[in-house]
BALUM-798612 format. One record per residue (C-alpha): residue number from 1; residue in one letter; x, z, y. Coordinates in steps of 0.02 Angstrom, whole numbers, plus 50000, padded with zeros to 5 digits. Last residue first. Example, Ala and Ser with C-alpha at 12.3 -4.5 7.8 and 13.67 -1.06 7.14 Angstrom:
BEGIN
<site 2 'S' <50684 50357 49947>>
<site 1 'A' <50615 50390 49775>>
***
This chain:
BEGIN
<site 374 'T' <50440 49375 50413>>
<site 373 'V' <50264 49317 50460>>
<site 372 'P' <50231 49273 50642>>
<site 371 'G' <50273 49089 50616>>
<site 370 'A' <50177 49066 50452>>
<site 369 'N' <50034 48977 50538>>
<site 368 'P' <49909 48880 50433>>
<site 367 'E' <49745 48876 50527>>
<site 366 'A' <49596 48989 50559>>
<site 365 'V' <49649 49142 50459>>
<site 364 'S' <49511 49272 50444>>
<site 363 'L' <49567 49446 50388>>
<site 362 'I' <49441 49557 50299>>
<site 361 'Q' <49482 49736 50249>>
<site 360 'F' <49429 49834 50095>>
<site 359 'A' <49477 50001 50015>>
<site 358 'A' <49422 50069 49845>>
<site 357 'T' <49439 50257 49823>>
<site 356 'F' <49462 50384 49683>>
<site 355 'G' <49491 50495 49789>>
<site 354 'P' <49666 50433 49768>>
<site 353 'G' <49694 50247 49791>>
<site 352 'L' <49632 50072 49755>>
<site 351 'A' <49672 49918 49858>>
<site 350 'S' <49583 49770 49937>>
<site 349 'L' <49621 49634 50063>>
<site 348 'L' <49487 49500 50077>>
<site 347 'I' <49552 49339 50155>>
<site 346 'P' <49430 49235 50261>>
<site 345 'G' <49486 49056 50289>>
<site 344 'T' <49656 48973 50280>>
<site 343 'L' <49794 48967 50148>>
<site 342 'G' <49963 48903 50207>>
<site 341 'S' <50064 48972 50061>>
<site 340 'R' <50162 49081 50183>>
<site 339 'L' <50001 49174 50221>>
<site 338 'I' <49972 49212 50037>>
<site 337 'R' <50152 49269 50015>>
<site 336 'Q' <50142 49391 50161>>
<site 335 'L' <49972 49453 50101>>
<site 334 'V' <50051 49501 49934>>
<site 333 'F' <50190 49598 50021>>
<site 332 'L' <50052 49678 50126>>
<site 331 'V' <49964 49734 49965>>
<site 330 'T' <50124 49820 49909>>
<site 329 'P' <50149 49927 50064>>
<site 328 'A' <50034 50068 50001>>
<site 327 'S' <50107 50099 49826>>
<site 326 'M' <50271 50010 49792>>
<site 325 'N' <50212 49949 49620>>
<site 324 'G' <50348 49837 49549>>
<site 323 'F' <50455 49734 49667>>
<site 322 'D' <50483 49559 49595>>
<site 321 'R' <50359 49557 49450>>
<site 320 'L' <50224 49654 49544>>
<site 319 'V' <50246 49537 49692>>
<site 318 'E' <50230 49385 49579>>
<site 317 'R' <50077 49456 49489>>
<site 316 'E' <49988 49484 49655>>
<site 315 'F' <50037 49309 49711>>
<site 314 'N' <49961 49236 49552>>
<site 313 'L' <49793 49322 49563>>
<site 312 'S' <49714 49176 49470>>
<site 311 'N' <49823 49224 49321>>
<site 310 'K' <49671 49245 49208>>
<site 309 'K' <49517 49155 49276>>
<site 308 'L' <49417 49246 49407>>
<site 307 'G' <49250 49335 49388>>
<site 306 'L' <49296 49471 49512>>
<site 305 'G' <49291 49606 49378>>
<site 304 'A' <49393 49500 49258>>
<site 303 'E' <49526 49461 49387>>
<site 302 'L' <49529 49641 49445>>
<site 301 'A' <49546 49705 49266>>
<site 300 'S' <49691 49584 49237>>
<site 299 'V' <49776 49648 49395>>
<site 298 'V' <49745 49829 49339>>
<site 297 'K' <49820 49796 49168>>
<site 296 'A' <49978 49722 49246>>
<site 295 'G' <49997 49867 49368>>
<site 294 'G' <49936 49925 49538>>
<site 293 'P' <49928 49748 49604>>
<site 292 'H' <49853 49779 49777>>
<site 291 'C' <49734 49635 49799>>
<site 290 'C' <49722 49490 49920>>
<site 289 'P' <49559 49402 49876>>
<site 288 'R' <49542 49219 49924>>
<site 287 'A' <49435 49105 50031>>
<site 286 'I' <49295 49234 50042>>
<site 285 'D' <49118 49175 50084>>
<site 284 'D' <49078 49156 49898>>
<site 283 'L' <49108 49343 49879>>
<site 282 'N' <48958 49384 49986>>
<site 281 'L' <48933 49425 50169>>
<site 280 'K' <48804 49514 50277>>
<site 279 'E' <48929 49652 50323>>
<site 278 'R' <48832 49783 50227>>
<site 277 'E' <48816 49658 50084>>
<site 276 'L' <49005 49636 50080>>
<site 275 'F' <49034 49823 50063>>
<site 274 'A' <48901 49841 49927>>
<site 273 'D' <48973 49690 49835>>
<site 272 'L' <49146 49771 49837>>
<site 271 'A' <49082 49935 49766>>
<site 270 'S' <48985 49840 49631>>
<site 269 'R' <49138 49735 49589>>
<site 268 'F' <49255 49884 49570>>
<site 267 'D' <49147 49978 49444>>
<site 266 'R' <49173 49915 49266>>
<site 265 'H' <49339 49822 49270>>
<site 264 'V' <49415 49941 49397>>
<site 263 'I' <49355 50095 49304>>
<site 262 'D' <49424 50024 49141>>
<site 261 'P' <49592 49985 49223>>
<site 260 'I' <49600 50164 49293>>
<site 259 'R' <49550 50253 49131>>
<site 258 'R' <49732 50293 49085>>
<site 257 'D' <49731 50422 49225>>
<site 256 'L' <49884 50426 49336>>
<site 255 'V' <49936 50593 49412>>
<site 254 'V' <50116 50594 49473>>
<site 253 'D' <50217 50752 49499>>
<site 252 'F' <50279 50775 49678>>
<site 251 'G' <50420 50895 49718>>
<site 250 'E' <50526 51015 49615>>
<site 249 'G' <50445 51172 49687>>
<site 248 'D' <50271 51109 49646>>
<site 247 'I' <50150 50972 49698>>
<site 246 'R' <50026 50883 49585>>
<site 245 'W' <49999 50710 49654>>
<site 244 'G' <49862 50579 49650>>
<site 243 'M' <49753 50472 49539>>
<site 242 'V' <49604 50494 49422>>
<site 241 'D' <49579 50683 49439>>
<site 240 'L' <49478 50673 49600>>
<site 239 'T' <49351 50558 49515>>
<site 238 'D' <49189 50659 49530>>
<site 237 'H' <49096 50532 49640>>
<site 236 'W' <49177 50367 49684>>
<site 235 'C' <49247 50341 49859>>
<site 234 'H' <49203 50170 49930>>
<site 233 'E' <49291 50094 50079>>
<site 232 'G' <49266 49982 50228>>
<site 231 'G' <49337 49846 50338>>
<site 230 'P' <49263 49721 50458>>
<site 229 'G' <49359 49579 50539>>
<site 228 'L' <49541 49557 50583>>
<site 227 'T' <49571 49388 50663>>
<site 226 'G' <49718 49282 50609>>
<site 225 'I' <49905 49250 50621>>
<site 224 'A' <49902 49275 50809>>
<site 223 'N' <50037 49221 50932>>
<site 222 'G' <49935 49283 51079>>
<site 221 'P' <49763 49330 51013>>
<site 220 'E' <49728 49479 51129>>
<site 219 'G' <49671 49649 51064>>
<site 218 'A' <49827 49670 50961>>
<site 217 'I' <49877 49719 50784>>
<site 216 'V' <50062 49715 50743>>
<site 215 'A' <50104 49740 50560>>
<site 214 'A' <50236 49837 50465>>
<site 213 'A' <50287 49848 50283>>
<site 212 'A' <50395 49962 50178>>
<site 211 'G' <50464 49973 50002>>
<site 210 'D' <50514 50081 49855>>
<site 209 'G' <50478 50054 49669>>
<site 208 'F' <50356 50114 49538>>
<site 207 'L' <50305 50053 49366>>
<site 206 'A' <50417 50096 49219>>
<site 205 'T' <50475 50265 49285>>
<site 204 'A' <50291 50307 49315>>
<site 203 'V' <50255 50287 49130>>
<site 202 'L' <50383 50423 49091>>
<site 201 'N' <50309 50541 49220>>
<site 200 'G' <50131 50515 49160>>
<site 199 'K' <50177 50536 48977>>
<site 198 'T' <50263 50701 49008>>
<site 197 'L' <50441 50764 48991>>
<site 196 'R' <50446 50829 49170>>
<site 195 'D' <50615 50901 49220>>
<site 194 'Y' <50699 50740 49275>>
<site 193 'R' <50550 50706 49388>>
<site 192 'F' <50556 50547 49492>>
<site 191 'A' <50448 50568 49648>>
<site 190 'L' <50592 50504 49754>>
<site 189 'T' <50565 50337 49666>>
<site 188 'C' <50400 50314 49756>>
<site 187 'L' <50481 50297 49926>>
<site 186 'E' <50330 50228 50019>>
<site 185 'V' <50332 50165 50198>>
<site 184 'T' <50183 50101 50298>>
<site 183 'I' <50191 50047 50478>>
<site 182 'F' <50051 49990 50594>>
<site 181 'L' <50101 49946 50772>>
<site 180 'C' <49953 49941 50891>>
<site 179 'R' <49922 49839 51047>>
<site 178 'M' <49767 49873 51153>>
<site 177 'K' <49691 49729 51253>>
<site 176 'P' <49518 49807 51267>>
<site 175 'Q' <49494 49979 51190>>
<site 174 'S' <49406 50039 51031>>
<site 173 'G' <49443 49880 50933>>
<site 172 'V' <49628 49919 50936>>
<site 171 'L' <49593 50088 50853>>
<site 170 'R' <49475 50009 50729>>
<site 169 'T' <49608 49882 50679>>
<site 168 'A' <49739 50019 50662>>
<site 167 'R' <49623 50118 50549>>
<site 166 'N' <49587 49961 50446>>
<site 165 'L' <49772 49920 50427>>
<site 164 'G' <49800 50098 50370>>
<site 163 'L' <49655 50085 50247>>
<site 162 'V' <49726 49924 50173>>
<site 161 'G' <49906 49981 50154>>
<site 160 'G' <49855 50160 50117>>
<site 159 'A' <49752 50119 49962>>
<site 158 'C' <49905 50149 49851>>
<site 157 'G' <49913 50329 49909>>
<site 156 'L' <49798 50381 50052>>
<site 155 'G' <49878 50554 50062>>
<site 154 'F' <49963 50562 50232>>
<site 153 'I' <49918 50482 50399>>
<site 152 'P' <50025 50484 50557>>
<site 151 'L' <49930 50430 50716>>
<site 150 'R' <50036 50412 50873>>
<site 149 'L' <49981 50362 51049>>
<site 148 'T' <50123 50294 51155>>
<site 147 'D' <50138 50393 51317>>
<site 146 'R' <50329 50401 51314>>
<site 145 'R' <50339 50211 51303>>
<site 144 'F' <50427 50146 51148>>
<site 143 'P' <50610 50100 51169>>
<site 142 'L' <50662 50113 50985>>
<site 141 'L' <50763 50251 50901>>
<site 140 'S' <50695 50408 50985>>
<site 139 'M' <50512 50356 50967>>
<site 138 'L' <50553 50308 50788>>
<site 137 'R' <50575 50494 50749>>
<site 136 'A' <50397 50526 50809>>
<site 135 'D' <50334 50389 50692>>
<site 134 'I' <50427 50473 50549>>
<site 133 'T' <50339 50638 50579>>
<site 132 'P' <50418 50788 50665>>
<site 131 'T' <50382 50858 50538>>
<site 130 'A' <50416 50761 50378>>
<site 129 'M' <50322 50735 50216>>
<site 128 'G' <50356 50617 50072>>
<site 127 'T' <50275 50495 49952>>
<site 126 'S' <50105 50475 50035>>
<site 125 'S' <50142 50367 50186>>
<site 124 'V' <50047 50288 50332>>
<site 123 'Y' <50107 50274 50513>>
<site 122 'V' <49989 50211 50649>>
<site 121 'I' <50080 50181 50813>>
<site 120 'A' <49989 50154 50977>>
<site 119 'D' <50010 50068 51147>>
<site 118 'I' <50150 49948 51100>>
<site 117 'D' <50227 49837 51235>>
<site 116 'E' <50380 49951 51255>>
<site 115 'A' <50425 49918 51074>>
<site 114 'G' <50448 49736 51119>>
<site 113 'L' <50335 49590 51078>>
<site 112 'K' <50359 49415 51008>>
<site 111 'A' <50239 49454 50865>>
<site 110 'A' <50372 49408 50737>>
<site 109 'A' <50499 49510 50835>>
<site 108 'L' <50382 49660 50835>>
<site 107 'A' <50358 49643 50647>>
<site 106 'K' <50544 49631 50613>>
<site 105 'I' <50588 49781 50723>>
<site 104 'A' <50449 49884 50643>>
<site 103 'A' <50504 49843 50465>>
<site 102 'E' <50684 49894 50501>>
<site 101 'Q' <50633 50053 50593>>
<site 100 'A' <50513 50105 50455>>
<site 99 'L' <50649 50074 50326>>
<site 98 'A' <50774 50184 50418>>
<site 97 'T' <50649 50323 50453>>
<site 96 'A' <50590 50322 50272>>
<site 95 'H' <50770 50335 50211>>
<site 94 'R' <50819 50486 50315>>
<site 93 'E' <50658 50587 50306>>
<site 92 'Y' <50631 50548 50123>>
<site 91 'L' <50808 50602 50078>>
<site 90 'D' <50787 50767 50169>>
<site 89 'A' <50619 50798 50083>>
<site 88 'K' <50696 50755 49914>>
<site 87 'E' <50834 50882 49944>>
<site 86 'S' <50708 51018 49986>>
<site 85 'F' <50591 50975 49840>>
<site 84 'G' <50724 51004 49710>>
<site 83 'T' <50827 50879 49610>>
<site 82 'S' <50852 50875 49421>>
<site 81 'S' <50990 50766 49351>>
<site 80 'R' <51028 50587 49300>>
<site 79 'F' <50917 50503 49431>>
<site 78 'W' <51045 50514 49570>>
<site 77 'E' <51169 50413 49463>>
<site 76 'E' <51066 50255 49486>>
<site 75 'P' <51086 50246 49674>>
<site 74 'Q' <50945 50303 49790>>
<site 73 'C' <50828 50209 49908>>
<site 72 'S' <50761 50110 49761>>
<site 71 'H' <50709 49930 49735>>
<site 70 'R' <50625 49853 49583>>
<site 69 'W' <50646 49699 49475>>
<site 68 'E' <50571 49619 49319>>
<site 67 'I' <50397 49693 49307>>
<site 66 'E' <50267 49629 49183>>
<site 65 'A' <50225 49811 49136>>
<site 64 'N' <50222 49768 48950>>
<site 63 'G' <50411 49768 48935>>
<site 62 'Y' <50437 49939 49013>>
<site 61 'V' <50278 50004 48927>>
<site 60 'P' <50358 49970 48757>>
<site 59 'E' <50463 50130 48779>>
<site 58 'L' <50311 50245 48766>>
<site 57 'A' <50330 50300 48584>>
<site 56 'M' <50519 50307 48598>>
<site 55 'F' <50507 50412 48756>>
<site 54 'L' <50384 50534 48678>>
<site 53 'A' <50515 50589 48553>>
<site 52 'T' <50585 50698 48692>>
<site 51 'R' <50757 50758 48749>>
<site 50 'A' <50873 50630 48671>>
<site 49 'G' <50780 50480 48744>>
<site 48 'F' <50740 50556 48914>>
<site 47 'V' <50889 50530 49030>>
<site 46 'K' <50988 50401 48930>>
<site 45 'R' <50829 50306 48882>>
<site 44 'A' <50773 50310 49063>>
<site 43 'G' <50935 50227 49116>>
<site 42 'E' <50916 50094 48983>>
<site 41 'R' <50738 50056 49037>>
<site 40 'I' <50791 50053 49219>>
<site 39 'D' <50928 49926 49186>>
<site 38 'E' <50804 49822 49084>>
<site 37 'Q' <50681 49825 49227>>
<site 36 'S' <50815 49755 49340>>
<site 35 'Y' <50877 49864 49482>>
<site 34 'R' <50897 49836 49668>>
<site 33 'Y' <50976 49965 49783>>
<site 32 'K' <50972 49911 49966>>
<site 31 'P' <50802 49977 50022>>
<site 30 'V' <50655 49858 50049>>
<site 29 'A' <50574 49785 50205>>
<site 28 'T' <50416 49689 50250>>
<site 27 'A' <50350 49601 50404>>
<site 26 'L' <50187 49549 50486>>
<site 25 'G' <50151 49499 50665>>
<site 24 'C' <49999 49455 50772>>
<site 23 'L' <49852 49515 50668>>
<site 22 'Y' <49709 49506 50793>>
<site 21 'A' <49579 49632 50847>>
<site 20 'P' <49422 49592 50948>>
<site 19 'H' <49334 49729 51047>>
<site 18 'R' <49202 49828 50955>>
<site 17 'D' <49033 49847 51038>>
<site 16 'T' <48978 49954 50893>>
<site 15 'A' <48837 49971 50766>>
<site 14 'I' <48904 50048 50606>>
<site 13 'P' <48844 49943 50459>>
<site 12 'P' <48708 50026 50357>>
<site 11 'R' <48755 50171 50242>>
<site 10 'S' <48744 50152 50054>>
<site 9 'Q' <48648 50239 49917>>
<site 8 'M' <48702 50217 49735>>
<site 7 'E' <48806 50376 49718>>
<site 6 'T' <48673 50481 49804>>
<site 5 'L' <48670 50523 49988>>
<site 4 'P' <48606 50695 50033>>
<site 3 'A' <48426 50708 50095>>
<site 2 'N' <48409 50715 50284>>
<site 1 'M' <48366 50882 50364>>
***
């Protein structure tokens, strides 16, 4: 029997006869309610200020988060009282379906394809559960073929944008000329906990927003944005308590360890280098990183860990400023801005999620082409 892998060991690249995969359309969507960070701070003060002294101690986080705006699927008055898991599940089902449909229609239009042209749907989300799943509900709203393959994935958290794109890429690479629609929707604000007077819950009110993104990945270039190359991930040992959910009768309760920026600063680069080495690449081969901006401290830790000057990850900071942390879709909002800037060459998408896991995906853009990006 082979010896178990240690933390420092690494597998060789998987040998495959993978078919090519191209990113042919990219789109994003947000719900209608938009709030300034100051509005949210004042709302949180009304909800928590008189009930716990912890709010006053943590109030500076709203200013330090470097966030100006966020979107929510619910109006402000919804956050003024406690809500049970059942109501949140109903809200998730309704709003996630609507956002997924909007993002899908935009991405298909950008790729100049119809729903009937899609062979598979990959749906990623970690902020709500529904059965039938959201992708199944889309089958009744858009004219997908009845034999469309569906792959719903739950639990990838903030890494879901990159890992979902990777799973869709691998799916397309398994068969010639396949076309896959990847959708990710996160309704982070539905995890708001009126009943939880904890540091994690209060910090979450200063960071998270709602959003969705969709991408079309195809086995033929067509109106391609770029070529999707290798992807990978690294799950650190003994880090299950770093990020995730606790689930009870009131819904999801966020787990966010204060060590996350330190882990990123100390360990992210070694995980990235191991991935690149497996693919016979190094960081100098990358035109630009495209990182999930989990928070202001995480962006700074990424810049330091990657050996970049402060504010080099300008698009990441812009998305964080304009939308907050939307979990999985956020990195695709960043990619959208990078592509619109006209950058060419290999782009390295990365994100961090529960596990604690780093996710990687390479996208090579041959020439400026913002046509299929909406």
